[in-house]
C-alpha positions in Angstrom: 37.4 85.9 -90.9 39.0 89.0 -92.5 42.4 90.0 -91.4 42.6 92.5 -88.6 44.0 95.9 -89.8 43.0 98.0 -87.0 42.8 97.5 -83.4 39.8 99.7 -81.8 41.0 100.1 -78.2 38.3 101.2 -75.9 39.7 101.7 -72.2 36.3 102.2 -70.1 35.0 103.1 -66.6 31.3 102.7 -66.0 29.3 104.8 -68.4 27.6 102.0 -70.0 25.2 104.2 -72.1 28.3 106.1 -73.4 30.1 103.0 -74.5 26.9 101.6 -76.1 26.8 104.8 -78.2 30.5 104.3 -79.2 29.7 100.8 -80.2 26.8 101.7 -82.3 29.0 104.1 -84.2 31.4 101.4 -84.7 28.8 98.9 -85.8 27.8 101.3 -88.6 31.2 101.7 -89.9 31.6 100.8 -93.5 35.1 99.6 -93.0 35.1 96.4 -91.1 38.8 95.0 -91.0 38.8 95.8 -87.2 38.8 94.1 -83.9 37.7 95.8 -80.6 39.8 95.6 -77.6 37.6 96.7 -74.6 39.4 97.1 -71.1 36.9 97.6 -68.3 37.9 99.4 -65.0 34.4 99.3 -64.0 33.7 98.1 -60.1 30.5 95.9 -61.7 29.4 94.0 -64.6 27.2 96.5 -66.3 29.4 97.4 -69.1 30.2 93.5 -69.6 26.5 92.5 -69.6 25.8 95.5 -72.2 28.5 94.5 -74.4 27.6 90.8 -74.4 23.9 91.3 -74.8 23.6 94.1 -77.4 26.9 93.7 -79.3 27.4 89.8 -79.9 27.9 90.3 -83.5 31.1 92.7 -83.0 34.5 91.3 -82.9 35.1 92.4 -79.4 37.7 91.2 -76.9 36.6 91.9 -73.5 39.1 92.3 -70.7 38.1 92.9 -67.0 40.8 94.6 -64.9 40.9 93.1 -61.6 42.1 95.3 -59.8 41.0 98.6 -61.8 44.2 100.1 -63.3 43.0 103.7 -63.4 43.7 106.0 -66.2 46.2 106.1 -68.0 47.3 102.4 -67.3 43.6 101.1 -68.5 44.6 103.2 -72.0 48.0 101.3 -72.0 46.8 97.9 -71.4 44.1 98.1 -74.4 46.9 99.2 -76.5 49.2 96.2 -75.6 46.3 93.8 -76.2 46.0 95.0 -79.6 46.7 92.8 -82.6 46.3 95.1 -85.4 48.8 96.7 -87.5 47.1 100.2 -86.5 45.6 101.2 -83.2 42.7 103.5 -83.0 42.1 104.4 -79.4 38.6 105.6 -78.7 37.4 106.7 -75.1 33.9 106.0 -74.0 32.7 109.7 -74.2 33.6 110.0 -78.0 32.3 108.3 -81.2 32.7 108.0 -84.9 30.9 111.2 -86.6 29.6 109.1 -89.5 29.8 105.7 -91.2 32.6 106.4 -93.3 35.1 107.8 -90.7 37.1 104.8 -89.9 37.6 104.2 -93.6 38.7 107.9 -94.3 41.3 107.1 -91.5 42.5 103.8 -93.1 42.5 105.6 -96.6 45.7 107.5 -95.3 47.6 104.6 -94.0 49.4 104.1 -97.1 51.0 107.5 -97.0 54.0 106.8 -95.1 52.6 108.2 -91.9 52.8 106.4 -88.5 50.7 109.0 -86.6 47.5 110.1 -88.3 45.0 112.5 -86.7 41.6 114.3 -87.8 39.9 117.2 -87.2 36.7 116.7 -84.8 33.7 118.3 -83.2 33.1 119.0 -80.0 29.8 117.8 -78.6 28.6 119.3 -75.3 26.6 116.6 -73.5 24.3 118.9 -71.1 23.3 121.1 -74.0 23.7 119.5 -77.2 25.8 122.2 -78.6 28.3 121.3 -81.3 31.7 123.2 -82.1 34.4 122.1 -84.9 37.7 121.9 -83.9 40.1 122.3 -87.0 44.1 121.6 -87.0 45.9 124.8 -88.3 47.9 123.0 -91.1 50.3 125.8 -91.3 51.7 125.0 -87.9 52.5 121.4 -88.8 56.3 122.0 -89.7 56.6 124.0 -86.3 55.1 121.1 -84.4 57.6 118.7 -85.8 60.4 120.9 -85.0 59.5 121.5 -81.6 56.7 119.3 -80.3 56.6 121.2 -76.8 54.4 123.6 -78.6 51.7 121.4 -77.8 52.1 122.3 -74.1 51.1 125.9 -75.3 48.1 124.7 -77.5 47.1 121.1 -78.0 46.4 121.5 -81.5 45.9 117.9 -82.1 43.1 117.0 -79.6 42.3 114.3 -77.4 43.5 110.7 -78.2 40.2 109.7 -79.8 41.3 111.6 -82.9 44.4 109.6 -83.4 45.4 106.6 -85.4 48.8 104.9 -84.6 51.1 102.5 -86.2 51.7 99.4 -84.0 55.4 100.0 -84.5 55.0 102.9 -81.9 53.3 100.6 -79.3 56.4 100.7 -77.3 55.5 104.7 -76.6 52.9 104.3 -73.5 50.9 106.9 -72.0 53.0 108.1 -68.7 51.2 107.2 -65.6 52.7 110.2 -63.8 50.6 112.6 -65.7 46.9 113.6 -65.6 46.3 116.8 -67.1 48.9 116.8 -69.8 48.9 113.1 -70.4 47.8 113.3 -73.9 50.4 116.0 -74.6 53.4 114.0 -73.3 52.2 111.0 -75.2 52.4 113.1 -78.5 55.6 114.7 -77.7 57.3 111.2 -77.0 55.6 110.0 -80.4 57.1 112.8 -82.3 60.5 112.5 -80.6 60.6 108.9 -81.4 60.5 109.8 -85.2 56.5 109.2 -85.8 55.5 110.7 -89.1 52.5 112.8 -89.1 49.7 112.9 -91.2 46.6 115.3 -90.8 43.1 114.4 -92.3 41.3 117.8 -92.5 38.0 116.3 -92.0 35.7 116.0 -88.9 35.7 112.3 -88.4 35.5 112.1 -84.5 32.6 113.4 -82.1 34.4 114.4 -78.7 32.0 114.4 -75.9 32.4 117.1 -73.2 31.0 117.2 -69.7 31.7 119.2 -66.6 32.2 115.9 -65.0 35.3 114.9 -67.0 38.8 114.9 -65.3 39.9 117.9 -67.2 37.3 120.3 -65.4 38.8 119.2 -61.8 42.4 119.8 -62.6 42.6 122.8 -65.1 44.5 125.7 -63.1 44.8 123.3 -59.9 48.5 123.8 -59.0 48.6 120.4 -57.5 48.2 118.7 -60.9 49.5 121.6 -63.2 52.7 122.4 -61.6 54.4 119.0 -61.2 53.4 118.1 -64.8 54.8 121.3 -66.1 57.9 120.6 -64.4 58.1 117.3 -65.7 57.7 118.0 -69.2 60.9 120.5 -68.8 62.8 117.7 -66.9 61.8 114.9 -69.6 62.4 117.3 -72.8 64.8 120.0 -71.9 64.6 123.3 -70.1 66.1 124.8 -73.6 62.4 124.8 -74.8 61.9 127.9 -72.9 64.2 129.6 -75.6 61.1 129.2 -77.8 58.7 132.2 -77.2 55.5 130.3 -77.6 56.7 127.6 -75.0 57.8 130.6 -72.9 54.5 132.3 -73.0 52.7 129.0 -72.1 54.5 128.8 -68.6 54.1 132.6 -68.1 50.2 132.3 -68.7 50.2 129.4 -66.6 51.7 131.1 -63.4 49.7 134.3 -64.3 46.5 132.5 -64.3 47.2 130.8 -60.9 48.3 134.1 -59.4 51.6 132.5 -58.4 54.6 134.8 -58.6 57.4 133.4 -56.6 59.3 130.1 -56.6 59.2 129.6 -53.0 55.2 129.0 -53.7 55.9 127.1 -56.7 57.9 124.5 -55.0 55.3 123.9 -52.2 53.5 122.0 -55.0 56.4 120.9 -57.3 59.7 120.4 -55.6 62.8 120.5 -57.7 65.1 122.8 -60.1 62.9 124.7 -61.8 65.7 126.5 -63.9 67.0 130.1 -64.0 64.6 130.9 -66.9 61.5 129.9 -64.8 63.0 131.9 -61.8 63.4 134.9 -63.9 59.7 134.7 -65.6 58.3 134.4 -61.9 60.5 137.5 -60.8 59.1 139.4 -64.2 55.5 138.4 -63.0 56.1 139.7 -59.5 57.0 143.1 -60.7 53.9 143.6 -62.7 50.6 145.3 -61.8 48.4 142.4 -60.8 45.3 144.1 -62.0 46.9 145.1 -65.3 47.7 141.3 -65.9 44.3 140.5 -66.3 44.5 142.7 -69.6 45.9 140.8 -72.5 47.9 143.6 -74.3 49.5 144.4 -71.0 50.6 140.9 -70.2 51.9 140.0 -73.5 54.0 143.1 -73.4 55.6 142.1 -69.9 56.0 138.7 -71.2 57.8 139.6 -74.3 60.1 142.1 -72.3 60.8 139.1 -69.9 61.6 136.7 -72.5 64.0 138.8 -74.0 65.8 139.2 -71.0 65.6 135.7 -69.8 68.8 133.5 -69.2 69.8 131.0 -71.9 69.5 127.4 -71.0 
């Protein structure tokens, strides 16, 4: 057997047909020095039976989670079981764009990087529409200086577009997060000293569906506010001294129509800091109808940022 250089980690839950599509894209890869680690949270054996009957030719290590672990602990288990020098997590909604995708990732492993990510294409499952997502290369240095910029705009993408060196396995997906779990993971990796390498090629297809978890938690204060506070607690309230980060919190509260700290604390109890309290007071003074207009909102945000208390 050839040595395993990369572990393709597939944490799955039901959706045997999507898992099959992903495995077929793996079978087509020109690069073959891989293992597949599949951790299954499904309540039945549908995925297991499909894997054993249709993909016996692939080097698949199948693990049934009993009881089920839930997301993201299922992701962490798949990574923990990986034997490869490199870890390529793939969610079952996603798949490799073409037979050279994995080879193109591995071509960059000699660059000295430990965190490699590619451009990708959104594939809308209901309509079949495709939309390319390209990383803005010029923002890479800013991201390394302040990874909290990802909270304003996750320019990296979902975990399926990432290849990580096994030396970073100690960094896990934080189970306290749902909506921002991948963002926190990337911030943590960068803070740990991960060396980033971007591949300006669309190598991954990211499946999009209204049934995905992101559609149920976006702009839901029960999810968004506790996670927004936890990010500040983990990585510092001084991040609010960056106007892009400050603007992300401004837009979050504006879009949820929450303008006072007492309401915020109904969803996320804790010390939000003087800058956030100032931001909320600024929002409360704004004309709510005019806040819908970008120019007005941006001007008021800038005014609030200039007058903010420093952390």
